[in-house]
Structure formats: structure tokens, C-alpha cells
N, CA and C atoms of all chains as a GROMACS GRO file, in nm:
protein
  540
    1UNK      N    1  10.837   9.051  13.105
    1UNK     CA    2  10.803   9.131  12.954
    1UNK      C    3  10.636   9.176  12.903
    2UNK      N    4  10.627   9.274  12.843
    2UNK     CA    5  10.476   9.290  12.801
    2UNK      C    6  10.509   9.308  12.589
    3UNK      N    7  10.392   9.229  12.544
    3UNK     CA    8  10.482   9.248  12.389
    3UNK      C    9  10.310   9.264  12.341
    4UNK      N   10  10.296   9.357  12.236
    4UNK     CA   11  10.151   9.356  12.148
    4UNK      C   12  10.175   9.280  12.026
    5UNK      N   13  10.037   9.183  12.047
    5UNK     CA   14  10.136   9.092  11.892
    5UNK      C   15  10.080   9.126  11.806
    6UNK      N   16   9.966   9.233  11.783
    6UNK     CA   17   9.938   9.264  11.649
    6UNK      C   18  10.086   9.349  11.630
    7UNK      N   19  10.163   9.387  11.688
    7UNK     CA   20  10.295   9.512  11.642
    7UNK      C   21  10.390   9.383  11.597
    8UNK      N   22  10.369   9.218  11.663
    8UNK     CA   23  10.478   9.102  11.578
    8UNK      C   24  10.366   9.083  11.421
    9UNK      N   25  10.262   9.108  11.439
    9UNK     CA   26  10.192   9.048  11.302
    9UNK      C   27  10.177   9.137  11.223
   10UNK      N   28  10.245   9.221  11.246
   10UNK     CA   29  10.213   9.388  11.154
   10UNK      C   30  10.393   9.374  11.115
   11UNK      N   31  10.495   9.333  11.196
   11UNK     CA   32  10.588   9.392  11.171
   11UNK      C   33  10.641   9.258  10.984
   12UNK      N   34  10.585   9.118  11.103
   12UNK     CA   35  10.596   8.962  11.025
   12UNK      C   36  10.572   9.027  10.859
   13UNK      N   37  10.443   9.104  10.844
   13UNK     CA   38  10.415   9.080  10.700
   13UNK      C   39  10.401   9.208  10.650
   14UNK      N   40  10.479   9.332  10.720
   14UNK     CA   41  10.478   9.420  10.632
   14UNK      C   42  10.540   9.406  10.488
   15UNK      N   43  10.684   9.322  10.487
   15UNK     CA   44  10.712   9.332  10.385
   15UNK      C   45  10.647   9.254  10.233
   16UNK      N   46  10.621   9.140  10.295
   16UNK     CA   47  10.508   9.031  10.181
   16UNK      C   48  10.397   9.142  10.148
   17UNK      N   49  10.317   9.198  10.179
   17UNK     CA   50  10.199   9.246  10.242
   17UNK      C   51  10.257   9.370  10.071
   18UNK      N   52  10.399   9.434  10.140
   18UNK     CA   53  10.427   9.608  10.091
   18UNK      C   54  10.462   9.533   9.950
   19UNK      N   55  10.521   9.426   9.905
   19UNK     CA   56  10.570   9.367   9.759
   19UNK      C   57  10.478   9.325   9.696
   20UNK      N   58  10.375   9.292   9.753
   20UNK     CA   59  10.296   9.220   9.658
   20UNK      C   60  10.190   9.286   9.625
   21UNK      N   61  10.159   9.464   9.721
   21UNK     CA   62  10.074   9.545   9.679
   21UNK      C   63  10.115   9.646   9.532
   22UNK      N   64  10.315   9.677   9.600
   22UNK     CA   65  10.338   9.696   9.471
   22UNK      C   66  10.348   9.667   9.305
   23UNK      N   67  10.380   9.513   9.368
   23UNK     CA   68  10.396   9.442   9.231
   23UNK      C   69  10.273   9.457   9.122
   24UNK      N   70  10.110   9.522   9.201
   24UNK     CA   71  10.004   9.551   9.102
   24UNK      C   72   9.967   9.681   9.079
   25UNK      N   73  10.069   9.758   9.191
   25UNK     CA   74  10.104   9.957   9.159
   25UNK      C   75  10.252   9.968   9.149
   26UNK      N   76  10.278   9.984   9.006
   26UNK     CA   77  10.371  10.096   9.059
   26UNK      C   78  10.432  10.184   9.076
   27UNK      N   79  10.532  10.214   9.147
   27UNK     CA   80  10.554  10.327   9.183
   27UNK      C   81  10.543  10.347   9.342
   28UNK      N   82  10.505  10.250   9.418
   28UNK     CA   83  10.459  10.272   9.559
   28UNK      C   84  10.587  10.237   9.625
   29UNK      N   85  10.631  10.364   9.663
   29UNK     CA   86  10.734  10.354   9.792
   29UNK      C   87  10.760  10.268   9.864
   30UNK      N   88  10.860  10.197   9.904
   30UNK     CA   89  10.900  10.104   9.975
   30UNK      C   90  11.054  10.198  10.062
   31UNK      N   91  11.025  10.247  10.121
   31UNK     CA   92  11.146  10.303  10.155
   31UNK      C   93  11.102  10.323  10.349
   32UNK      N   94  11.185  10.321  10.403
   32UNK     CA   95  11.203  10.314  10.567
   32UNK      C   96  11.114  10.405  10.647
   33UNK      N   97  11.099  10.509  10.577
   33UNK     CA   98  10.975  10.565  10.598
   33UNK      C   99  10.843  10.580  10.573
   34UNK      N  100  10.806  10.512  10.507
   34UNK     CA  101  10.693  10.525  10.403
   34UNK      C  102  10.653  10.309  10.478
   35UNK      N  103  10.822  10.314  10.511
   35UNK     CA  104  10.748  10.131  10.602
   35UNK      C  105  10.651  10.168  10.731
   36UNK      N  106  10.757  10.264  10.815
   36UNK     CA  107  10.711  10.339  10.933
   36UNK      C  108  10.584  10.325  10.971
   37UNK      N  109  10.544  10.480  10.840
   37UNK     CA  110  10.397  10.493  10.844
   37UNK      C  111  10.318  10.424  10.851
   38UNK      N  112  10.310  10.329  10.754
   38UNK     CA  113  10.241  10.220  10.671
   38UNK      C  114  10.255  10.112  10.857
   39UNK      N  115  10.350  10.101  10.901
   39UNK     CA  116  10.314   9.972  11.048
   39UNK      C  117  10.181  10.048  11.116
   40UNK      N  118  10.305  10.156  11.138
   40UNK     CA  119  10.178  10.266  11.285
   40UNK      C  120  10.083  10.313  11.239
   41UNK      N  121  10.010  10.346  11.134
   41UNK     CA  122   9.848  10.359  11.075
   41UNK      C  123   9.775  10.216  11.075
   42UNK      N  124   9.852  10.072  11.032
   42UNK     CA  125   9.808   9.965  11.033
   42UNK      C  126   9.748   9.916  11.181
   43UNK      N  127   9.874   9.974  11.244
   43UNK     CA  128   9.866   9.930  11.409
   43UNK      C  129   9.727  10.017  11.466
   44UNK      N  130   9.724  10.164  11.404
   44UNK     CA  131   9.569  10.198  11.517
   44UNK      C  132   9.474  10.194  11.439
   45UNK      N  133   9.441  10.125  11.375
   45UNK     CA  134   9.307  10.019  11.317
   45UNK      C  135   9.267   9.870  11.334
   46UNK      N  136   9.369   9.848  11.433
   46UNK     CA  137   9.372   9.675  11.482
   46UNK      C  138   9.375   9.684  11.630
   47UNK      N  139   9.332   9.616  11.650
   47UNK     CA  140   9.304   9.579  11.864
   47UNK      C  141   9.450   9.564  11.827
   48UNK      N  142   9.477   9.632  12.063
   48UNK     CA  143   9.601   9.567  12.064
   48UNK      C  144   9.620   9.476  12.169
   49UNK      N  145   9.658   9.365  12.163
   49UNK     CA  146   9.676   9.262  12.181
   49UNK      C  147   9.803   9.223  12.268
   50UNK      N  148   9.858   9.289  12.396
   50UNK     CA  149   9.936   9.281  12.488
   50UNK      C  150   9.866   9.147  12.562
   51UNK      N  151  10.033   9.085  12.578
   51UNK     CA  152  10.012   8.986  12.667
   51UNK      C  153  10.192   8.996  12.725
   52UNK      N  154  10.202   8.920  12.885
   52UNK     CA  155  10.326   8.900  12.922
   52UNK      C  156  10.403   8.736  12.835
   53UNK      N  157  10.494   8.813  12.831
   53UNK     CA  158  10.644   8.699  12.784
   53UNK      C  159  10.734   8.695  12.849
   54UNK      N  160  10.769   8.559  12.778
   54UNK     CA  161  10.915   8.583  12.834
   54UNK      C  162  10.983   8.594  12.677
   55UNK      N  163  11.062   8.637  12.701
   55UNK     CA  164  11.162   8.705  12.581
   55UNK      C  165  11.148   8.547  12.564
   56UNK      N  166  11.210   8.541  12.374
   56UNK     CA  167  11.224   8.402  12.340
   56UNK      C  168  11.137   8.257  12.361
   57UNK      N  169  11.002   8.335  12.388
   57UNK     CA  170  10.852   8.238  12.367
   57UNK      C  171  10.830   8.304  12.298
   58UNK      N  172  10.824   8.366  12.159
   58UNK     CA  173  10.677   8.386  12.056
   58UNK      C  174  10.750   8.299  11.976
   59UNK      N  175  10.564   8.288  11.896
   59UNK     CA  176  10.600   8.162  11.826
   59UNK      C  177  10.508   8.236  11.705
   60UNK      N  178  10.558   8.256  11.590
   60UNK     CA  179  10.478   8.298  11.530
   60UNK      C  180  10.327   8.255  11.476
   61UNK      N  181  10.329   8.175  11.461
   61UNK     CA  182  10.205   8.145  11.427
   61UNK      C  183  10.057   8.144  11.561
   62UNK      N  184  10.159   8.184  11.694
   62UNK     CA  185  10.028   8.196  11.838
   62UNK      C  186  10.021   8.366  11.790
   63UNK      N  187  10.148   8.415  11.724
   63UNK     CA  188  10.049   8.530  11.676
   63UNK      C  189   9.954   8.582  11.574
   64UNK      N  190   9.962   8.497  11.492
   64UNK     CA  191   9.836   8.514  11.383
   64UNK      C  192   9.687   8.470  11.462
   65UNK      N  193   9.730   8.361  11.557
   65UNK     CA  194   9.586   8.330  11.661
   65UNK      C  195   9.556   8.455  11.767
   66UNK      N  196   9.632   8.521  11.811
   66UNK     CA  197   9.618   8.568  11.939
   66UNK      C  198   9.511   8.691  11.798
   67UNK      N  199   9.584   8.727  11.708
   67UNK     CA  200   9.557   8.862  11.694
   67UNK      C  201   9.410   8.814  11.570
   68UNK      N  202   9.390   8.710  11.587
   68UNK     CA  203   9.236   8.700  11.475
   68UNK      C  204   9.264   8.613  11.350
   69UNK      N  205   9.383   8.556  11.292
   69UNK     CA  206   9.388   8.571  11.189
   69UNK      C  207   9.510   8.650  11.106
   70UNK      N  208   9.513   8.576  11.012
   70UNK     CA  209   9.615   8.685  10.864
   70UNK      C  210   9.520   8.837  10.895
   71UNK      N  211   9.410   8.746  10.825
   71UNK     CA  212   9.360   8.846  10.737
   71UNK      C  213   9.332   8.988  10.779
   72UNK      N  214   9.267   9.003  10.890
   72UNK     CA  215   9.261   9.125  10.919
   72UNK      C  216   9.406   9.238  10.903
   73UNK      N  217   9.526   9.138  10.982
   73UNK     CA  218   9.616   9.210  11.003
   73UNK      C  219   9.639   9.310  10.757
   74UNK      N  220   9.662   9.157  10.682
   74UNK     CA  221   9.660   9.232  10.573
   74UNK      C  222   9.626   9.369  10.494
   75UNK      N  223   9.464   9.372  10.589
   75UNK     CA  224   9.319   9.449  10.555
   75UNK      C  225   9.351   9.529  10.592
   76UNK      N  226   9.439   9.548  10.700
   76UNK     CA  227   9.485   9.672  10.817
   76UNK      C  228   9.585   9.740  10.765
   77UNK      N  229   9.668   9.679  10.680
   77UNK     CA  230   9.816   9.695  10.613
   77UNK      C  231   9.802   9.734  10.480
   78UNK      N  232   9.664   9.721  10.407
   78UNK     CA  233   9.700   9.776  10.254
   78UNK      C  234   9.589   9.860  10.255
   79UNK      N  235   9.485   9.895  10.323
   79UNK     CA  236   9.413   9.978  10.369
   79UNK      C  237   9.512  10.127  10.399
   80UNK      N  238   9.626  10.092  10.494
   80UNK     CA  239   9.748  10.170  10.578
   80UNK      C  240   9.803  10.255  10.423
   81UNK      N  241   9.850  10.123  10.368
   81UNK     CA  242   9.965  10.155  10.216
   81UNK      C  243   9.896  10.236  10.125
   82UNK      N  244   9.746  10.231  10.127
   82UNK     CA  245   9.691  10.259  10.047
   82UNK      C  246   9.718  10.432  10.056
   83UNK      N  247   9.648  10.483  10.174
   83UNK     CA  248   9.679  10.596  10.298
   83UNK      C  249   9.827  10.675  10.227
   84UNK      N  250   9.945  10.598  10.282
   84UNK     CA  251  10.060  10.645  10.262
   84UNK      C  252  10.080  10.708  10.091
   85UNK      N  253  10.046  10.594  10.061
   85UNK     CA  254  10.074  10.590   9.920
   85UNK      C  255  10.034  10.744   9.897
   86UNK      N  256   9.929  10.822   9.907
   86UNK     CA  257   9.865  10.907   9.881
   86UNK      C  258   9.897  11.036   9.918
   87UNK      N  259   9.979  11.036  10.056
   87UNK     CA  260   9.979  11.116  10.141
   87UNK      C  261  10.154  11.132  10.189
   88UNK      N  262  10.235  11.076  10.087
   88UNK     CA  263  10.325  11.035  10.188
   88UNK      C  264  10.398  11.138  10.249
   89UNK      N  265  10.528  11.125  10.336
   89UNK     CA  266  10.590  11.173  10.413
   89UNK      C  267  10.759  11.178  10.424
   90UNK      N  268  10.765  11.067  10.331
   90UNK     CA  269  10.933  11.098  10.294
   90UNK      C  270  10.958  11.256  10.249
   91UNK      N  271  11.180  10.460  11.361
   91UNK     CA  272  11.111  10.298  11.428
   91UNK      C  273  11.012  10.358  11.510
   92UNK      N  274  10.862  10.230  11.532
   92UNK     CA  275  10.769  10.247  11.607
   92UNK      C  276  10.747  10.242  11.703
   93UNK      N  277  10.623  10.327  11.819
   93UNK     CA  278  10.664  10.284  11.938
   93UNK      C  279  10.505  10.381  11.960
   94UNK      N  280  10.393  10.240  12.067
   94UNK     CA  281  10.293  10.292  12.094
   94UNK      C  282  10.278  10.425  12.249
   95UNK      N  283  10.235  10.548  12.211
   95UNK     CA  284  10.291  10.626  12.297
   95UNK      C  285  10.131  10.589  12.462
   96UNK      N  286  10.135  10.480  12.367
   96UNK     CA  287  10.000  10.466  12.479
   96UNK      C  288  10.086  10.365  12.576
   97UNK      N  289  10.139  10.286  12.523
   97UNK     CA  290  10.198  10.171  12.619
   97UNK      C  291  10.356  10.259  12.681
   98UNK      N  292  10.426  10.351  12.628
   98UNK     CA  293  10.481  10.463  12.711
   98UNK      C  294  10.462  10.527  12.856
   99UNK      N  295  10.260  10.566  12.816
   99UNK     CA  296  10.182  10.653  12.940
   99UNK      C  297  10.171  10.518  13.022
  100UNK      N  298  10.149  10.435  12.968
  100UNK     CA  299  10.132  10.309  13.159
  100UNK      C  300  10.276  10.241  13.155
  101UNK      N  301  10.340  10.257  13.104
  101UNK     CA  302  10.516  10.224  13.163
  101UNK      C  303  10.564  10.306  13.292
  102UNK      N  304  10.509  10.476  13.251
  102UNK     CA  305  10.522  10.622  13.315
  102UNK      C  306  10.424  10.590  13.384
  103UNK      N  307  10.327  10.516  13.402
  103UNK     CA  308  10.211  10.556  13.538
  103UNK      C  309  10.250  10.457  13.620
  104UNK      N  310  10.253  10.310  13.591
  104UNK     CA  311  10.248  10.178  13.649
  104UNK      C  312  10.198  10.190  13.755
  105UNK      N  313  10.414  10.265  13.840
  105UNK     CA  314  10.464  10.200  14.010
  105UNK      C  315  10.385  10.344  14.087
  106UNK      N  316  10.330  10.416  14.030
  106UNK     CA  317  10.268  10.578  14.083
  106UNK      C  318  10.141  10.512  14.095
  107UNK      N  319  10.056  10.499  13.973
  107UNK     CA  320   9.934  10.453  14.017
  107UNK      C  321   9.899  10.280  14.110
  108UNK      N  322  10.006  10.247  14.092
  108UNK     CA  323  10.009  10.119  14.135
  108UNK      C  324   9.999  10.107  14.336
  109UNK      N  325  10.137  10.215  14.345
  109UNK     CA  326  10.134  10.261  14.529
  109UNK      C  327  10.013  10.344  14.525
  110UNK      N  328   9.990  10.411  14.483
  110UNK     CA  329   9.832  10.502  14.579
  110UNK      C  330   9.737  10.470  14.577
  111UNK      N  331   9.724  10.297  14.457
  111UNK     CA  332   9.618  10.229  14.526
  111UNK      C  333   9.607  10.118  14.617
  112UNK      N  334   9.735  10.061  14.643
  112UNK     CA  335   9.796   9.992  14.775
  112UNK      C  336   9.774  10.046  14.836
  113UNK      N  337   9.804  10.212  14.832
  113UNK     CA  338   9.822  10.288  14.982
  113UNK      C  339   9.674  10.237  15.038
  114UNK      N  340   9.588  10.273  14.973
  114UNK     CA  341   9.361  10.287  15.001
  114UNK      C  342   9.374  10.119  15.025
  115UNK      N  343   9.432  10.049  14.975
  115UNK     CA  344   9.404   9.874  14.950
  115UNK      C  345   9.530   9.778  15.033
  116UNK      N  346   9.528   9.754  15.171
  116UNK     CA  347   9.666   9.625  15.222
  116UNK      C  348   9.596   9.574  15.163
  117UNK      N  349   9.786   9.518  15.105
  117UNK     CA  350   9.730   9.342  15.032
  117UNK      C  351   9.756   9.388  14.863
  118UNK      N  352   9.752   9.443  14.821
  118UNK     CA  353   9.746   9.409  14.686
  118UNK      C  354   9.869   9.417  14.592
  119UNK      N  355   9.835   9.286  14.579
  119UNK     CA  356  10.027   9.275  14.504
  119UNK      C  357  10.068   9.397  14.373
  120UNK      N  358  10.281   9.389  14.413
  120UNK     CA  359  10.322   9.458  14.334
  120UNK      C  360  10.426   9.343  14.332
  121UNK      N  361  10.426   9.242  14.270
  121UNK     CA  362  10.513   9.178  14.221
  121UNK      C  363  10.536   9.202  14.070
  122UNK      N  364  10.595   9.179  13.973
  122UNK     CA  365  10.686   9.170  13.838
  122UNK      C  366  10.533   9.125  13.768
  123UNK      N  367  10.469   8.979  13.819
  123UNK     CA  368  10.418   8.921  13.721
  123UNK      C  369  10.290   9.014  13.721
  124UNK      N  370  10.222   9.073  13.877
  124UNK     CA  371  10.074   9.160  13.845
  124UNK      C  372  10.119   9.295  13.799
  125UNK      N  373  10.208   9.317  13.783
  125UNK     CA  374  10.272   9.420  13.707
  125UNK      C  375  10.250   9.450  13.568
  126UNK      N  376  10.289   9.313  13.503
  126UNK     CA  377  10.298   9.318  13.382
  126UNK      C  378  10.171   9.255  13.322
  127UNK      N  379  10.111   9.210  13.437
  127UNK     CA  380   9.929   9.171  13.414
  127UNK      C  381   9.857   9.304  13.434
  128UNK      N  382   9.858   9.406  13.496
  128UNK     CA  383   9.801   9.510  13.490
  128UNK      C  384   9.815   9.577  13.348
  129UNK      N  385   9.974   9.632  13.366
  129UNK     CA  386   9.962   9.743  13.216
  129UNK      C  387   9.936   9.602  13.070
  130UNK      N  388   9.974   9.490  13.057
  130UNK     CA  389   9.889   9.421  12.895
  130UNK      C  390   9.739   9.471  12.914
  131UNK      N  391   9.693   9.418  13.084
  131UNK     CA  392   9.542   9.407  13.072
  131UNK      C  393   9.464   9.557  12.992
  132UNK      N  394   9.579   9.727  13.055
  132UNK     CA  395   9.516   9.857  13.051
  132UNK      C  396   9.516   9.869  12.950
  133UNK      N  397   9.621   9.819  12.856
  133UNK     CA  398   9.692   9.857  12.733
  133UNK      C  399   9.626   9.809  12.601
  134UNK      N  400   9.558   9.650  12.694
  134UNK     CA  401   9.420   9.635  12.530
  134UNK      C  402   9.295   9.731  12.576
  135UNK      N  403   9.269   9.797  12.662
  135UNK     CA  404   9.201   9.838  12.697
  135UNK      C  405   9.160  10.042  12.626
  136UNK      N  406   9.298  10.041  12.618
  136UNK     CA  407   9.244  10.214  12.550
  136UNK      C  408   9.346  10.180  12.402
  137UNK      N  409   9.281  10.284  12.366
  137UNK     CA  410   9.354  10.243  12.200
  137UNK      C  411   9.508  10.318  12.161
  138UNK      N  412   9.560  10.244  12.054
  138UNK     CA  413   9.720  10.203  12.032
  138UNK      C  414   9.718  10.386  12.024
  139UNK      N  415   9.839  10.420  11.993
  139UNK     CA  416   9.856  10.536  11.968
  139UNK      C  417  10.027  10.518  11.909
  140UNK      N  418  10.010  10.472  11.765
  140UNK     CA  419  10.199  10.437  11.731
  140UNK      C  420  10.208  10.601  11.685
  141UNK      N  421  10.360  10.612  11.682
  141UNK     CA  422  10.382  10.723  11.607
  141UNK      C  423  10.563  10.649  11.526
  142UNK      N  424  10.586  10.752  11.446
  142UNK     CA  425  10.704  10.701  11.401
  142UNK      C  426  10.786  10.787  11.456
  143UNK      N  427  10.887  10.685  11.531
  143UNK     CA  428  10.996  10.853  11.540
  143UNK      C  429  11.166  10.813  11.600
  144UNK      N  430  11.257  10.875  11.616
  144UNK     CA  431  11.373  10.846  11.609
  144UNK      C  432  11.389  10.791  11.755
  145UNK      N  433  11.518  10.694  11.762
  145UNK     CA  434  11.532  10.697  11.951
  145UNK      C  435  11.610  10.777  12.005
  146UNK      N  436  11.482  10.810  12.083
  146UNK     CA  437  11.583  10.965  12.186
  146UNK      C  438  11.430  11.051  12.174
  147UNK      N  439  11.430  11.043  12.086
  147UNK     CA  440  11.292  11.155  12.066
  147UNK      C  441  11.231  11.149  12.159
  148UNK      N  442  11.201  11.100  12.216
  148UNK     CA  443  10.991  11.094  12.342
  148UNK      C  444  11.074  11.132  12.470
  149UNK      N  445  10.915  11.254  12.440
  149UNK     CA  446  10.948  11.362  12.545
  149UNK      C  447  10.790  11.296  12.635
  150UNK      N  448  10.845  11.312  12.790
  150UNK     CA  449  10.676  11.240  12.878
  150UNK      C  450  10.586  11.348  12.800
  151UNK      N  451  10.609  11.477  12.856
  151UNK     CA  452  10.470  11.583  12.837
  151UNK      C  453  10.386  11.556  12.640
  152UNK      N  454  10.482  11.501  12.610
  152UNK     CA  455  10.424  11.497  12.472
  152UNK      C  456  10.327  11.286  12.480
  153UNK      N  457  10.384  11.234  12.580
  153UNK     CA  458  10.336  11.108  12.551
  153UNK      C  459  10.193  11.119  12.612
  154UNK      N  460  10.140  11.191  12.732
  154UNK     CA  461  10.030  11.260  12.746
  154UNK      C  462   9.933  11.339  12.664
  155UNK      N  463   9.992  11.409  12.557
  155UNK     CA  464   9.929  11.493  12.548
  155UNK      C  465   9.869  11.368  12.390
  156UNK      N  466   9.984  11.334  12.401
  156UNK     CA  467   9.913  11.196  12.278
  156UNK      C  468   9.808  11.083  12.301
  157UNK      N  469   9.821  11.066  12.418
  157UNK     CA  470   9.699  10.983  12.405
  157UNK      C  471   9.570  11.076  12.507
  158UNK      N  472   9.556  11.186  12.516
  158UNK     CA  473   9.458  11.228  12.531
  158UNK      C  474   9.453  11.252  12.722
  159UNK      N  475   9.579  11.288  12.769
  159UNK     CA  476   9.612  11.310  12.854
  159UNK      C  477   9.629  11.186  12.953
  160UNK      N  478   9.649  11.258  13.115
  160UNK     CA  479   9.626  11.069  13.194
  160UNK      C  480   9.562  11.043  13.253
  161UNK      N  481   9.476  11.120  13.306
  161UNK     CA  482   9.326  11.036  13.335
  161UNK      C  483   9.258  10.939  13.271
  162UNK      N  484   9.250  10.920  13.139
  162UNK     CA  485   9.226  10.752  13.125
  162UNK      C  486   9.267  10.644  13.080
  163UNK      N  487   9.469  10.693  13.113
  163UNK     CA  488   9.584  10.638  13.143
  163UNK      C  489   9.547  10.508  13.311
  164UNK      N  490   9.534  10.641  13.369
  164UNK     CA  491   9.480  10.628  13.512
  164UNK      C  492   9.372  10.539  13.567
  165UNK      N  493   9.271  10.580  13.468
  165UNK     CA  494   9.121  10.491  13.503
  165UNK      C  495   9.201  10.353  13.460
  166UNK      N  496   9.236  10.341  13.318
  166UNK     CA  497   9.274  10.198  13.258
  166UNK      C  498   9.348  10.123  13.356
  167UNK      N  499   9.457  10.163  13.388
  167UNK     CA  500   9.541  10.122  13.527
  167UNK      C  501   9.484  10.066  13.618
  168UNK      N  502   9.412  10.162  13.680
  168UNK     CA  503   9.253  10.132  13.790
  168UNK      C  504   9.234  10.027  13.774
  169UNK      N  505   9.155  10.052  13.700
  169UNK     CA  506   9.067   9.928  13.658
  169UNK      C  507   9.144   9.816  13.634
  170UNK      N  508   9.290   9.817  13.568
  170UNK     CA  509   9.340   9.656  13.549
  170UNK      C  510   9.432   9.620  13.737
  171UNK      N  511   9.410   9.722  13.700
  171UNK     CA  512   9.468   9.670  13.902
  171UNK      C  513   9.334   9.568  13.966
  172UNK      N  514   9.232   9.680  13.969
  172UNK     CA  515   9.073   9.579  14.039
  172UNK      C  516   9.080   9.385  13.992
  173UNK      N  517   9.104   9.369  13.850
  173UNK     CA  518   9.058   9.288  13.739
  173UNK      C  519   9.250   9.188  13.873
  174UNK      N  520   9.320   9.227  13.796
  174UNK     CA  521   9.439   9.136  13.829
  174UNK      C  522   9.396   9.111  13.985
  175UNK      N  523   9.357   9.208  14.095
  175UNK     CA  524   9.408   9.162  14.194
  175UNK      C  525   9.276   9.090  14.247
  176UNK      N  526   9.172   9.063  14.153
  176UNK     CA  527   9.083   8.934  14.240
  176UNK      C  528   9.091   8.842  14.144
  177UNK      N  529   9.221   8.824  13.997
  177UNK     CA  530   9.289   8.699  13.951
  177UNK      C  531   9.382   8.687  13.929
  178UNK      N  532   9.409   8.692  14.062
  178UNK     CA  533   9.601   8.672  14.059
  178UNK      C  534   9.626   8.572  13.989
  179UNK      N  535   9.778   8.596  13.881
  179UNK     CA  536   9.856   8.496  13.780
  179UNK      C  537  10.027   8.397  13.857
  180UNK      N  538   9.976   8.517  13.967
  180UNK     CA  539  10.191   8.503  14.043
  180UNK      C  540  10.216   8.366  14.144
   0.00000   0.00000   0.00000
């Protein structure tokens, strides 16, 4: 099977990054629709990192190594949170 | 849920493009490992097109519209087939 490590990284970090942002910015929506919009937007602004893998052989640490570290994923998520907050579709 | 339309487009076209290439280039491998390598490589060279969607609401035609037409997907697949053929990992 093929997987996009960027997608795994975004799914791994969305809750933590959104929670941190919301704690500084009251009123930030955390509904499923907004979360999906944030993840889709972030992923369209991150380089894809598809790899061939066997099911079950995915390690979180390897994910962040593959995508060039947590920092750029957090930056893409934060930027997406700001955009979705300004233009929510829920 | 979120899906990458580029991934759907690549999965939709891999067999057709690989078959056409192999018919012109005898000896082209069509094993699962090579097919996965080809798809991963093609996807890392196509822009990601993540969208939020409900399960079952994906239409093939919409997929190709979203990714800018079949042509660039076929080009990315063909380029990936050539690279995997030169450096097979099966």
C-alpha cells in the first residue's frame, strides 16, 4: 500500500496544534468540519511524501523525519487554522 | 474525511497507463511492488489536492477536473514508470 507521510503527520498533530491555538484565541471552532477543512488546507500547502509500506509498519518518529520535522507541519496547520477561522464552512 | 484527489486519479489510471507503456516497451514490470513505487513517485511529483468529502461521494469525472485533467497525471505516471523501470526494487 502507499501512504502519504504528510497526511499522517497532519493527523497526528491537528488536535494538539488546534488546542494550543484555541487556548490563545478564544472562539476558535474545533468542530469536525473545521478540523477536516484545516487538515485539507494544510496538506495542500505541504509537499506530498508518499512511500510504499506494509500495513502496521508506520512509526510516528519516522513520519516526522520523513516530512522534514514537526516545525513545517505545525506552521502549515497554524496558517490553515487562521484561514478556516476567517472563512468557516460549518 | 479527507481525500487526496491526486491519489484517486493515480489509482484510477495506473493500470491503463502501465499497460500502454508495457505494450510499447516489452519487459516492463507490472508487479505490485513496482506499481506501488510508480504511484508513490508520481504522487510526489503532482500537487496534492485534498478535499473534505463524505464517503461514497467521489466521482471519477470530478477527480480529473480537480487535478487539472488527465494529461498531467498520465505524464507523471509515465515519468515514474521510466524511473522505476531503470531502478526496480522488486
